[in-house]
C-alpha positions, -999 to 999 in steps of 0.1 A, spaced: 629 -198 -56 626 -187 -87 626 -150 -90 588 -136 -96 580 -115 -133 565 -89 -132 536 -75 -154 533 -52 -182 517 -25 -165 523 -29 -130 543 -11 -101 561 -38 -81 568 -35 -39 581 -57 -17 575 -48 17 577 -68 51 551 -76 66 561 -98 101 578 -126 87 561 -124 58 571 -107 24 545 -92 -2 544 -92 -35 514 -68 -50 506 -68 -87 488 -40 -99 469 -42 -130 453 -18 -150 422 -36 -162 399 -51 -138 386 -86 -142 349 -92 -121 332 -127 -120 290 -130 -122 264 -145 -140 234 -148 -112 257 -131 -85 289 -114 -101 295 -97 -139 328 -113 -157 348 -80 -167 380 -68 -187 411 -84 -195 446 -96 -175 473 -76 -184 502 -95 -199 533 -104 -180 567 -84 -196 597 -107 -207 619 -113 -185 647 -94 -202 625 -65 -201 624 -64 -163 659 -45 -159 648 -19 -177 614 -14 -168 628 -12 -128 650 17 -140 628 34 -157 597 27 -123 603 62 -108 594 78 -137 568 50 -150 536 62 -125 511 69 -151 471 76 -144 462 40 -149 489 29 -123 486 23 -87 510 26 -55 507 -6 -42 508 -12 -4 502 -45 17 476 -61 17 444 -49 41 445 -73 70 408 -65 76 397 -84 44 409 -120 57 417 -119 92 379 -112 101 361 -131 128 333 -150 109 325 -173 137 341 -199 117 315 -196 91 327 -191 56 294 -172 49 298 -149 78 273 -157 98 276 -140 134 256 -152 161 234 -127 182 211 -134 211 179 -147 203 159 -116 220 132 -100 197 158 -65 199 183 -84 180 154 -101 153 144 -140 153 170 -149 130 201 -156 161 224 -138 140 232 -121 108 256 -120 76 287 -96 79 289 -78 51 323 -77 41 337 -41 31 349 -40 -3 387 -25 -1 394 -10 -35 422 -2 -56 432 35 -51 432 36 -89 393 32 -105 405 16 -138 429 -8 -125 430 -45 -108 451 -49 -79 465 -87 -74 485 -90 -39 502 -127 -28 533 -136 -3 552 -153 -32 548 -151 -73 567 -173 -94 572 -173 -132 568 -210 -144 586 -224 -174 550 -224 -192 548 -190 -194 520 -192 -164 525 -175 -129 521 -191 -97 507 -170 -68 510 -188 -34 502 -170 3 474 -150 8 463 -144 -26 440 -113 -32 424 -99 -62 408 -60 -58 387 -42 -87 359 -17 -85 334 -46 -88 352 -78 -64 374 -86 -41 385 -123 -42 407 -142 -19 423 -177 -19 456 -197 -13 471 -205 -43 461 -193 -77 479 -199 -114 474 -170 -140 480 -187 -177 502 -174 -203 479 -157 -221 469 -140 -194 432 -142 -197 422 -169 -171 430 -176 -134 425 -207 -115 427 -210 -77 432 -239 -57 420 -240 -21 391 -221 -3 379 -192 -27 365 -166 -13 345 -137 -37 330 -108 -21 305 -83 -44 285 -62 -30 253 -78 -38 266 -113 -21 296 -139 -12 304 -169 -31 327 -195 -15 344 -226 -30 374 -251 -26 387 -243 -57 375 -220 -94 383 -211 -125 376 -178 -143 379 -169 -179 379 -132 -191 379 -135 -227 345 -163 -231 335 -146 -196 332 -178 -181 338 -190 -146 336 -226 -126 331 -228 -90 334 -263 -70 318 -271 -37 299 -235 -36 282 -222 -13 269 -187 -14 244 -158 2 231 -127 -11 231 -102 8 196 -84 -1 175 -108 10 196 -130 31 194 -161 7 220 -190 6 224 -220 -9 252 -248 -22 261 -267 -50 280 -290 -59 295 -272 -88 287 -235 -102 292 -230 -141 286 -196 -162 290 -208 -199 297 -197 -229 258 -186 -234 259 -167 -206 240 -189 -183 247 -201 -149 248 -237 -148 241 -253 -112 246 -289 -103 233 -305 -74 224 -269 -62 196 -258 -29 184 -224 -23 165 -213 10 163 -178 31 168 -199 61 201 -189 83 229 -214 85 225 -248 99 189 -243 97 166 -261 70 133 -256 78 127 -258 41 149 -254 8 147 -261 -25 168 -284 -41 176 -293 -76 195 -318 -92 200 -294 -125 198 -260 -123 200 -234 -149 197 -194 -146 191 -175 -180 193 -139 -173 192 -129 -210 158 -143 -208 144 -138 -170 138 -176 -164 152 -203 -143 147 -239 -151 152 -267 -127 152 -307 -133 142 -332 -107 135 -302 -80 120 -307 -47 107 -290 -19 120 -299 16 104 -292 48 126 -300 78 148 -322 54 115 -344 43 107 -340 7 69 -325 5 69 -316 -34 85 -332 -63 88 -312 -98 102 -333 -128 107 -298 -145 102 -267 -127 105 -228 -148 106 -201 -124 113 -162 -129 149 -150 -117 145 -110 -118 117 -86 -116 100 -93 -149 70 -104 -153 64 -140 -161 32 -170 -166 31 -190 -138 8 -200 -105 6 -173 -77 -1 -186 -44 -32 -205 -37 -60 -198 -11 -79 -223 12 -105 -220 36 -113 -249 61 -141 -256 85 -155 -286 106 -161 -308 76 -133 -303 54 -119 -277 28 -150 -254 22 -135 -235 -9 -99 -232 -23 -87 -204 -53 -54 -209 -75 -43 -179 -90 -29 -184 -126 -9 -154 -140 -5 -149 -177 20 -126 -190 8 -117 -226 26 -90 -237 47 -60 -217 16 -37 -215 -13 -62 -207 -18 -95 -188 -43 -115 -172 -52 -139 -142 -72 -167 -143 -83 -178 -108 -105 -210 -108 -123 -209 -72 -138 -240 -64 -169 -237 -35 -175 -270 -20 -216 -259 -16 -217 -241 -54 -192 -252 -75 -162 -242 -96 -164 -205 -102 -139 -185 -123 -126 -151 -117 -105 -133 -146 -85 -101 -140 -72 -83 -171 -50 -54 -171 -36 -32 -198 -10 -1 -200 -12 16 -238 13 39 -248 18 51 -210 -13 72 -216 -38 45 -211 -44 23 -184 -73 -2 -168 -83 -34 -154 -112 -54 -159 -128 -80 -140 -153 -108 -149 -167 -136 -124 -192 -162 -134 -207 -195 -118 -226 -216 -141 -261 -225 -122 -255 -218 -84 -274 -248 -64 -277 -223 -34 -294 -197 -54 -319 -217 -71 -299 -227 -97 -292 -192 -113 -262 -180 -132 -239 -156 -108 -218 -132 -121 -201 -98 -116 -179 -79 -145 -162 -41 -137 -143 -19 -157 -118 6 -144 -102 30 -169 -79 59 -170 -56 81 -194 -54 110 -213 -70 116 -248 -46 148 -252 -28 172 -234 -51 187 -202 -77 165 -218 -85 132 -193 -113 108 -190 -120 81 -164 -142 44 -163 -157 29 -132 -183 5 -142 -196 -22 -126 -226 -47 -122 -235 -77 -104 -261 -105 -115 -279 -100 -83 -285 -82 -48 -272 -106 -35 -240 -114 -49 -212 -102 -31 -234 -116 5 -224 -151 -11 -189 -147 -23 -169 -118 0 -157 -123 32 -156 -97 60 -189 -77 73 -181 -47 47 -172 -70 20 -203 -89 21 -228 -54 28 -213 -34 -1 -248 -14 -9 -235 3 -43 -221 -4 -69 -205 30 -95 -218 31 -131 -195 60 -143 -177 73 -175 -163 109 -174 -140 129 -187 -125 165 -177 -107 192 -197 -84 218 -181 -76 248 -203 -63 284 -178 -86 289 -152 -111 268 -167 -121 229 -156 -147 213 -176 -160 179 -169 -190 159 -189 -199 125 -172 -224 97 -173 -234 85 -142 -253 59 -123 -253 35 -99 -267 -2 -91 -279 -1 -54 -275 -39 -41 -307 -38 -16 -333 -66 -24 -355 -45 -2 -356 -13 -26 -382 -13 -57 -370 6 -86 -393 36 -77 -371 38 -47 -339 35 -61 -312 67 -72 -317 89 -104 -288 80 -131 -273 115 -142 -277 112 -184 -254 134 -186 -240 155 -165 -221 188 -178 -200 209 -153 -177 245 -167 -160 257 -135 -137 285 -134 -114 304 -108 -96 331 -117 -69 352 -87 -52 383 -86 -22 364 -66 -31 389 -38 -56 370 -18 -86 380 -45 -105 353 -59 -131 350 -81 -149 328 -110 -183 306 -110 -192 271 -105 -216 258 -134 -237 226 -139 -266 210 -159 -278 174 -153 -304 154 -168 -322 131 -139 -337 95 -152 -346 64 -137 -361 34 -153 -390 14 -136 -393 -23 -149 -408 -38 -117 -439 -23 -120 -435 -4 -85 -440 34 -106 -468 57 -90 -482 87 -106 -479 109 -81 -504 137 -67 -505 170 -46 -533 171 -20 -551 194 -6 -526 209 21 -501 211 -5 -483 180 1 -463 167 -32 -459 131 -39 -433 128 -69 -443 105 -99 -419 75 -101 -410 79 -137 -405 121 -139 -372 130 -154 -353 166 -152 -332 186 -168 -313 205 -135 -290 239 -148 -272 254 -116 -249 285 -123 -228 300 -91 -206 330 -96 -189 337 -67 -159 364 -51 -134 361 -25 -107 378 -6 -84 361 18 -56 377 40 -33 354 56 -6 371 82 18 358 110 -9 368 136 -37 352 115 -62 358 84 -91 370 78 -115 359 50 -146 373 31 -168 353 4 -199 355 -19 -217 339 -41 -251 334 -58 -270 301 -65 -294 307 -94 -308 272 -104 -334 259 -131 -355 225 -130 -369 215 -161 -398 187 -150 -413 162 -171 -441 135 -164 -447 153 -128 -474 150 -108 -508 171 -118 -507 204 -101 -471 207 -102 -454 232 -125 -426 216 -151 -401 248 -147 -387 256 -115 -364 288 -108 -344 295 -77 -316 321 -64 -300 320 -38 -273 346 -23 -249 333 3 -223 358 21 -197 348 50 -168 362 67 -141 341 86 -112 355 110 -88 339 132 -59 348 155 -28 329 168 -10 336 202 21 319 212 36 316 243 65 293 261 55 274 289 70 245 309 52 216 324 69 179 339 103 193 334 94 201 297 100 232 275 69 236 251 52 263 229 12 269 233 -7 284 209 -40 297 218 -59 303 183 -98 322 182 -117 322 154 -151 334 147 -173 326 117 -205 344 100 -227 332 74 -261 345 60 -277 327 32 -318 337 35 -344 309 36 -367 302 3 -395 276 0 -384 246 -18 -412 223 -13 -420 223 -49 -387 211 -62 -377 175 -60 -346 159 -43 -324 139 -67 -285 137 -54 -287 162 -19 -288 154 14 -279 172 45 -247 176 63 -245 157 103 -235 179 125 -197 177 131 -164 199 138 -161 205 103 -196 220 96 -186 247 125 -175 265 96 -192 256 67 -213 278 47 -239 255 38 -261 226 53 -265 210 21 -241 185 4 -258 193 -33 -279 223 -47 -317 207 -49 -314 227 -15 -300 261 -8 -297 285 16 -317 290 47 -287 293 73 -280 323 101 -250 310 118 -223 324 138 -198 303 148 -172 303 177 -137 282 177 -110 281 200 -78 255 195 -50 256 214 -20 235 205 16 223 225 45 220 208 76 196 221 112 215 211 113 201 179 80 214 169 60 180 172 22 185 184 20 167 219 -14 178 227 -41 198 209 -73 210 224 -105 227 205 -143 238 216 -166 252 192 -201 259 191 -223 277 166 -254 297 171 -287 305 147 -302 338 152 -329 321 133 -348 291 130 -345 268 102 -373 258 79 -358 240 46 -356 203 48 -355 174 24 -392 169 21 -419 180 -3 -444 184 24 -450 221 37 -469 210 72 -445 189 81 -432 197 117 -397 211 123 -378 188 142 -354 199 173 -320 203 151 -342 232 131 -351 251 161 -323 248 185 -307 284 186 -272 268 190 -254 237 177 -244 214 202 -210 217 219 -184 203 204 -148 195 224 -120 173 205 -89 163 221 -55 150 208 -28 133 228 3 122 212 26 113 243 50 91 223 58 88 187 39 55 183 14 62 204 -21 84 198 -53 94 214 -81 112 205 -114 121 217 -144 138 209 -178 147 221 -209 168 213 -233 181 242 -269 197 240 -267 229 252 -302 242 238 -329 218 255 -335 195 289 -305 212 300 -267 200 294 -262 162 281 -241 141 259 -253 138 223 -226 117 205 -192 110 213 -162 86 199 -128 79 213 -98 64 196 -69 51 208 -40 38 182 -6 23 189 24 9 173 50 -1 202 81 -14 185 83 -42 210 51 -57 187 23 -47 206 0 -30 183 -39 -17 191 -63 2 175 -95 8 202 -124 29 186 -157 35 206 -187 56 194 -219 67 209 -245 88 192 -284 92 203 -308 96 180 -335 123 174 -358 116 199 -336 109 229 -324 144 220 -354 161 223 -374 139 245 -397 126 223 -393 89 223 -425 65 219 -437 51 260 -413 25 268 -384 32 254 -355 43 268 -332 64 255 -322 51 219 -289 54 211 -263 37 184 -232 23 200 -203 5 182 -170 -4 192 -139 -15 174 -111 -34 185 -78 -42 168 -53 -61 189 -16 -79 176 9 -86 205 39 -108 207 38 -138 232 76 -146 230 99 -137 201 84 -159 175 46 -164 185 20 -133 186 -15 -132 186 -38 -112 171 -76 -102 172 -104 -81 154 -138 -74 169 -164 -51 157 -194 -50 183 -223 -37 183 -230 -25 218 -266 -18 212 -275 -50 201 -255 -67 220 -235 -90 190 -203 -88 172 -207 -79 134 -173 -93 129 -148 -113 147 -112 -128 138 -88 -144 162 -57 -159 154 -22 -170 160 9 -164 141 47 -183 146 69 -168 126 109 -179 123 138 -165 101 124 -177 71 91 -189 72 52 -179 88 24 -195 96 -5 -178 106 -41 -198 118 -72 -175 120 -113 -180 128 -133 -156 109 -164 -150 120 -192 -121 106 -223 -117 91 -231 -112 56 -265 -89 61 -279 -64 86 -304 -94 104 -279 -107 131 -308 -132 140 -306 -150 104 -285 -178 113 -282 -185 75 -263 -148 76 -239 -160 101 -202 -171 86 -175 -186 104 -145 -197 84 -108 -211 92 -79 -204 74 -41 -213 72 -16 -189 61 20 -207 53 47 -184 35 76 -193 26 101 -165 27 118 -157 -5 98 -185 -22 60 -183 -18 32 -191 2 -6 -208 7 -33 -185 23 -42 -152 8 -73 -130 13 -94 -126 45 -90 -126 73 -58 -115 71 -64 -86 47 -90 -77 64 -73 -77 102 -46 -55 83 -74 -27 81 -74 -28 118 -42 -34 132 -17 -9 128 16 -22 112 1 -58 106 11 -73 73 -15 -96 55 13 -113 40 49 -116 45 67 -94 14 
């Protein structure tokens, strides 16, 4: 046997491992492999001439430098792993849900790194110096560096020490994946390598494949000959992409494939003579997953998004959408990012001569944009317009999407400086209600200006002002306008084309003191309003002013105690709260209402210092609210139970309402001396489940009875069972005050929502959604579907039924669609949008498209 040759910058040790003799060669510089999966690194070290061996050996005790390492025998864990006789390290497991749906997993081999981070370590049972200057390594050959770990049975290093060639099974491991081949050649100078009969697995997404040859050429392009790619586990070819010649260019971020085909279950289903695809996260022009809808007559609609990567900072998506009954609609989306300070999205959808809409053109466009003008100065645009009131009923799916009632038309800018914030805006709306006349539509604010200030001394005292002015305007183009008048009783009917300038100033001061035991706060504000009217009815002054003060006090205590229940220790809190507010009444029937509404009563309204959401109505509130909250916290601080009860008391009746009729009879909600009694319960028995219930009970008239209740149960169990159940019932005013017309039982609004998904077994599950109008006895929307998920593909089918309108008796408003979603994990899919996105809104944890 020839005497082994010693490299220049290596230490050599011979140790007995059983019957083996190990020769370890530690190289200072590293050599790592890569391209698609691995990267090529620095040079192999030169071997010492044979005559220098003795001089080196005599000095070896002093030769250890910072770049050398002490060599040990090869780690047994690298090659002695039981990988279930699979070269890619696939470990079979059971098939129950707890162990996943793939029936196994890839064992990620641990990287055993050299002790010296700057060196590469090569070990073998035998090393022989050849007559041509090369070195032959045989028996358990291993190469280790910081980047990779390679093992084979036989390898040779060339005379120049720039390349290595392996024979026998080759295994190359890096943190991101594993490459296996029958033989290989690696050159560090040119950063080229070549592996024959290759198999690979990428650990991040469990992608695997095979190739007759994998070669990294001189242009840093990875060439794959007769290769395949799939996300399916070994011995499962449910789907795979096969290409005769594949090139992966990491500099451009593109791959190309010639004579590529997609196979489902070893059956070719699609062929590409030439196929270009992205191989990294950079954006590229190409096709996105299509979507189709099927009914009893066949394909009802089909869309194919086309993505255009126009520049690094802007792109577009064109989506031809074909409707069987309507024709072809073109949908366009354009996105941009300018100097990292301005971003936006533009949409334009157009359908020429819709045969289902009197051959009229249908369109929708929108613009959303935001950005910085300079420091502390921002702007925002949110503008949308549809061709007609029925647009979303025609082109959107789902009850909510098809019944959009209003589109925003807003542009605003804000500036912040110190304690002050300034805002300027132009705001309007497009109301999509065909029953509304122009005279009944909302006012535009053209413009609206705000100047708000907030100061604080840092010790609880705050003061400032909220100031605004707005011009209200609307255009009457359909002849529905009226002149308006004032009748003999003082009832005002406002002119349809009236406009106004409203200015409102609201200085305030407040103090809050927080302690461990609770808090107390006092606040005061003064609302000063002025209206300048134009084209108001005769008999109404063109100028109105109003001053309404508001004072309030709020306080709360926190008590705690330790308690035991059901063999558990809990911390229980008791949190009483007292709130008082007073704002005097002032007649406001001669002030029009532009953008104000009255809050519905709920738990938040107990401790709010106003009855109104805007400033067109102010004051007229004297209220004392009492609330009591109790929480039960487990030993980890999680809230298991929360109980709350509260009620407001009114020393004075309320007379200010939204009308301009001083003679109108006040409803019971204005006359009652106490609010409904509110109670809420939140129960979190497990981390994956919660139950909440709330109710309002009338204690003022007709005894004690329910006015409103809402119950919600939400669960997302690790087994795959997910449920959302919500039930709401609200009684109307006539039911509350007993004034319902003869023959009408106590009327109410009652709805229920159910979202549900449950596994049938490890791979099949059902999902459903139901939104029921209980009073009408009909579903507003229903989805029922079946899903099959394997390790590498997913199939969903669903039936989607909903009303594209409010009239459930109108047969033309009922939509019934059948949709399919097929996803090849790691490649793409078919079927986007409803009903799968819709189901995700109501089913906890449900994914509309596998990511």
